[in-house]
C-alpha positions in Angstrom: -8.7 17.7 0.7 -9.3 16.5 4.3 -8.7 13.1 5.8 -11.5 10.6 5.3 -13.1 12.5 2.3 -13.9 9.2 0.5 -14.6 6.9 3.4 -17.1 4.2 2.4 -16.1 4.0 -1.3 -14.1 0.8 -0.8 -14.9 -0.6 -4.2 -13.9 2.5 -6.2 -11.4 1.7 -8.9 -11.0 5.2 -10.6 -11.2 8.5 -8.8 -10.8 11.4 -11.4 -10.1 14.6 -9.6 -8.5 16.5 -12.5 -8.9 20.3 -12.6 -10.9 20.7 -9.3 -8.9 23.5 -7.8 -7.5 21.2 -5.1 -4.7 23.0 -3.2 -3.7 20.4 -0.6 -4.1 16.8 0.3 -4.2 15.5 3.9 -2.4 12.2 4.8 -5.7 10.2 5.1 -7.6 11.7 2.2 -7.6 8.4 0.3 -7.9 6.1 3.3 -9.6 2.8 2.8 -9.7 3.1 -1.0 -7.8 -0.2 -1.2 -9.1 -1.1 -4.7 -8.3 2.2 -6.3 -6.3 1.7 -9.5 -6.4 5.1 -11.2 -6.0 8.5 -9.5 -5.8 11.5 -11.9 -5.0 14.6 -9.8 -3.6 16.7 -12.7 -4.5 20.3 -13.3 -5.0 21.3 -9.7 -3.0 23.6 -7.4 -1.4 21.0 -5.2 1.9 22.3 -3.8 2.7 19.6 -1.2 1.8 15.9 -0.9 2.5 14.6 2.6 4.2 11.3 3.2 1.5 8.6 3.6 -1.0 10.4 1.5 -1.2 7.3 -0.8 -0.3 4.7 1.9 -3.4 2.5 1.6 -3.4 2.5 -2.2 -1.6 -0.8 -2.7 -3.5 -1.6 -6.0 -2.9 1.9 -7.5 -1.5 1.4 -11.0 -1.7 5.0 -12.4 -1.0 8.2 -10.5 -1.3 11.4 -12.5 0.2 14.5 -10.7 0.8 16.6 -13.9 0.3 20.3 -14.1 0.4 21.0 -10.3 2.6 23.3 -8.2 4.5 20.5 -6.5 8.1 21.4 -5.6 9.2 18.1 -4.2 7.8 14.6 -3.5 8.9 13.8 0.1 10.4 10.4 1.1 7.5 8.1 2.1 5.0 9.5 -0.4 5.1 6.7 -3.0 6.6 4.0 -0.8 3.6 1.6 -0.6 2.6 1.9 -4.3 3.8 -1.6 -5.2 1.4 -2.0 -8.2 2.3 1.4 -9.7 2.8 1.3 -13.5 2.4 5.0 -14.5 3.6 8.1 -12.6 2.9 11.3 -14.5 4.9 14.3 -13.4 4.5 16.2 -16.6 4.3 20.0 -16.7 5.4 20.6 -13.1 7.7 23.6 -13.5 8.3 23.8 -9.8 9.4 20.2 -9.2 13.0 20.1 -7.9 13.2 16.8 -6.1 11.8 13.3 -6.4 12.5 10.4 -4.1 14.6 8.3 -6.5 15.4 5.8 -3.8 11.7 5.0 -3.5 11.3 4.7 -7.2 14.2 2.2 -7.3 12.8 0.2 -4.4 9.4 0.0 -6.2 11.2 -1.5 -9.2 13.2 -4.0 -7.1 10.2 -5.6 -5.4 9.5 -9.1 -6.4 6.9 -9.2 -9.2 7.0 -5.4 -9.5 5.4 -4.2 -12.8 7.5 -2.0 -15.1 7.2 1.6 -14.2 6.7 4.5 -16.7 7.5 8.0 -15.5 6.3 10.9 -17.6 8.3 14.1 -17.0 7.8 16.3 -20.1 8.0 20.0 -19.5 9.2 19.3 -15.9 12.3 21.1 -14.6 13.4 17.9 -12.7 13.4 16.0 -16.1 16.5 17.8 -17.3 18.4 18.1 -14.0 17.8 14.6 -12.8 17.4 12.6 -16.0 20.7 10.9 -15.8 19.9 9.4 -12.4 16.4 8.4 -13.5 17.7 6.5 -16.6 18.1 3.2 -14.8 14.6 3.0 -13.4 12.6 4.9 -16.0 11.2 3.0 -19.0 9.8 6.1 -20.7 10.5 9.8 -19.8 9.5 12.5 -22.3 
């Protein structure tokens, strides 16, 4: 998905891109979608999400990345998502690394909403669950 794909849709609150065969996301793909609250990206073939891909989504509450081919979420990818309440990483068998420091930082922000992370059928859920316990309200 190239940079600026959704330019001009500044009032958009939900962008449902589930099961669209998306293989990659550019850093500026969601630029200027400052009112976006829900972004379902599950069921695609996304292998990598670059840092800054969600940089302008300060009102994003729900990010669904389930059932993709992601092997790691680089540092800087979710850093600015201060309104995030739901992060769905379910059914990502290739996921080996998530930026736990960023998750903690999101939770420590003043007035930060509680964050729910879904990790059912995700390899990282069993290998990293003990470190996630302090910041995760719900992990399946």
